[in-house]
C-alpha positions as CSV (number, residue, x, y, z in Angstrom):
1,M,4.1,2.0,-24.5
2,A,6.0,1.8,-21.3
3,T,4.2,2.5,-18.0
4,E,5.3,5.8,-16.6
5,L,4.4,7.8,-13.5
6,Q,4.7,11.6,-13.3
7,H,4.2,11.9,-9.5
8,K,5.2,9.7,-6.6
9,K,2.3,8.6,-4.5
10,I,1.7,7.1,-1.0
11,I,-1.7,5.5,-0.6
12,A,-2.4,4.8,3.1
13,L,-5.1,2.4,4.2
14,Q,-6.3,3.5,7.7
15,G,-8.5,1.6,10.0
16,I,-9.0,0.4,13.6
17,S,-7.1,-2.5,15.0
18,S,-8.3,-5.9,13.6
19,S,-10.4,-4.3,10.9
20,G,-8.8,-6.3,8.1
21,K,-6.1,-4.0,6.9
22,T,-3.5,-6.8,6.4
23,I,-6.0,-9.0,4.6
24,T,-7.0,-6.1,2.4
25,I,-3.3,-5.4,1.5
26,K,-2.8,-9.1,0.7
27,K,-5.9,-9.0,-1.5
28,L,-4.6,-5.9,-3.3
29,N,-1.2,-7.7,-3.8
30,S,-3.1,-10.6,-5.5
31,L,-5.1,-8.1,-7.7
32,L,-1.9,-6.4,-8.8
33,L,-0.3,-9.7,-9.7
34,E,-3.5,-10.8,-11.6
35,N,-3.4,-7.6,-13.6
36,G,0.1,-7.5,-15.1
37,Y,2.3,-6.5,-12.2
38,S,5.4,-8.6,-11.6
39,K,6.6,-9.6,-8.1
40,M,10.1,-8.4,-7.5
41,F,10.2,-9.2,-3.8
42,D,7.9,-10.1,-1.0
43,C,8.2,-11.5,2.6
44,Y,6.0,-12.1,5.6
45,N,6.8,-11.7,9.2
46,E,5.7,-13.8,12.2
47,K,2.3,-12.0,12.3
48,N,1.8,-12.8,8.6
49,E,2.1,-9.2,7.6
50,L,3.3,-8.5,4.1
51,V,6.0,-6.2,2.6
52,G,6.8,-6.4,-1.1
53,I,7.8,-4.7,-4.3
54,L,6.0,-5.2,-7.6
55,Q,6.7,-3.7,-11.0
56,K,4.7,-2.7,-14.0
57,G,6.6,-1.2,-16.9
58,E,9.2,1.1,-15.3
59,V,7.2,1.7,-12.2
60,L,8.0,0.0,-8.9
61,V,5.1,-0.3,-6.4
62,G,5.9,-0.9,-2.7
63,I,3.3,-2.6,-0.6
64,S,3.3,-3.0,3.2
65,S,0.8,-4.1,5.8
66,L,3.4,-3.8,8.6
67,Q,2.3,-1.8,11.5
68,Y,4.2,1.3,12.8
69,D,6.7,-0.4,15.2
70,I,8.7,-1.9,12.3
71,A,7.3,-0.1,9.4
72,Q,9.6,2.9,9.4
73,E,12.7,0.8,8.6
74,L,10.9,-1.0,5.8
75,F,9.3,2.2,4.5
76,E,12.8,3.7,4.1
77,I,13.8,0.6,2.1
78,L,10.8,1.1,-0.2
79,I,11.8,4.7,-0.8
80,K,15.5,3.9,-1.4
81,R,14.4,1.2,-3.9
82,E,12.7,4.1,-5.7
83,C,9.1,2.8,-5.4
84,R,7.0,5.4,-7.2
85,I,3.8,4.2,-5.5
86,I,3.8,3.0,-1.9
87,I,0.7,1.4,-0.3
88,C,0.7,1.1,3.4
89,A,-1.7,0.3,6.3
90,H,-1.9,2.3,9.6
91,L,-4.3,3.0,12.4
92,S,-4.6,6.7,11.7
93,R,-3.6,9.5,9.3
94,E,-1.4,10.9,12.1
95,L,0.7,7.7,12.3
96,T,1.1,7.7,8.6
97,I,2.3,11.4,8.6
98,E,4.6,10.6,11.5
99,L,6.0,7.6,9.6
100,I,6.7,9.7,6.5
101,Q,8.0,12.9,8.2
102,P,11.7,11.8,8.4
103,F,11.7,11.4,4.6
104,K,10.1,14.7,3.7
105,G,13.5,16.4,3.1
106,Y,14.5,14.2,0.2
107,V,11.4,12.6,-1.2
108,D,8.3,14.2,-2.8
109,Y,5.2,12.1,-2.6
110,Q,1.6,13.0,-3.0
111,Y,-0.6,11.4,-0.3
112,D,-4.0,9.7,-0.5
113,Y,-5.8,8.2,2.5
114,V,-8.4,5.5,2.3
115,L,-10.6,4.7,5.3
116,K,-10.8,0.9,5.9
117,T,-14.4,-0.4,6.0
118,F,-15.3,-2.5,9.0
119,T,-18.3,-4.6,9.9
120,S,-18.8,-6.9,12.9
121,S,-20.1,-9.7,10.6
122,P,-17.3,-12.1,9.5
123,T,-19.2,-13.0,6.3
124,L,-19.7,-9.4,5.3
125,Q,-16.1,-8.5,6.4
126,E,-14.7,-10.7,3.7
127,R,-16.8,-8.8,1.1
128,V,-15.7,-5.4,2.4
129,N,-12.1,-6.4,2.5
130,Q,-12.4,-7.3,-1.2
131,A,-14.2,-4.1,-2.0
132,D,-11.5,-2.1,-0.2
133,A,-8.8,-3.9,-2.1
134,I,-10.6,-3.1,-5.4
135,Q,-10.8,0.6,-4.3
136,L,-7.0,0.6,-3.6
137,F,-6.3,-1.1,-6.9
138,G,-8.3,1.7,-8.6
139,K,-6.2,4.3,-6.9
140,V,-3.0,2.6,-8.0
141,Q,-4.3,2.4,-11.6
142,A,-5.3,6.0,-11.5
143,A,-1.9,7.0,-10.2
144,L,-0.3,5.2,-13.2
145,T,-2.5,7.1,-15.7
146,S,-2.5,10.6,-14.1
147,N,-0.2,13.3,-15.3
């Protein structure tokens, strides 16, 4: 049975600066690849932030850890490539809404916001980054199975 998706979805990871958002998005990318998603495209910028497109069945999944200053251009590319699920990382819900606003007229996405967990312990931060990536993965899987 082909993977289908009834609704388009944006899943936004929100957290303070240097809280591990980019690391979490990269961990999510790895989880998706380990669980049957195929890499269609990915690239990294000079800050080692990720933008990519993965596919499972007929569904394209856009993923971006790029921050707001350059994210809008790439966000438009993910929408134009018809990504049905887009996972992004931003500092606040307001910035995510501001980023998406120009596309409201011709795209219809449901929104889900995930608060990035942060701890001051480097040892524990690695664990919470992995836990946050697993939470995001669960939301992607749920979006694929919801009607």
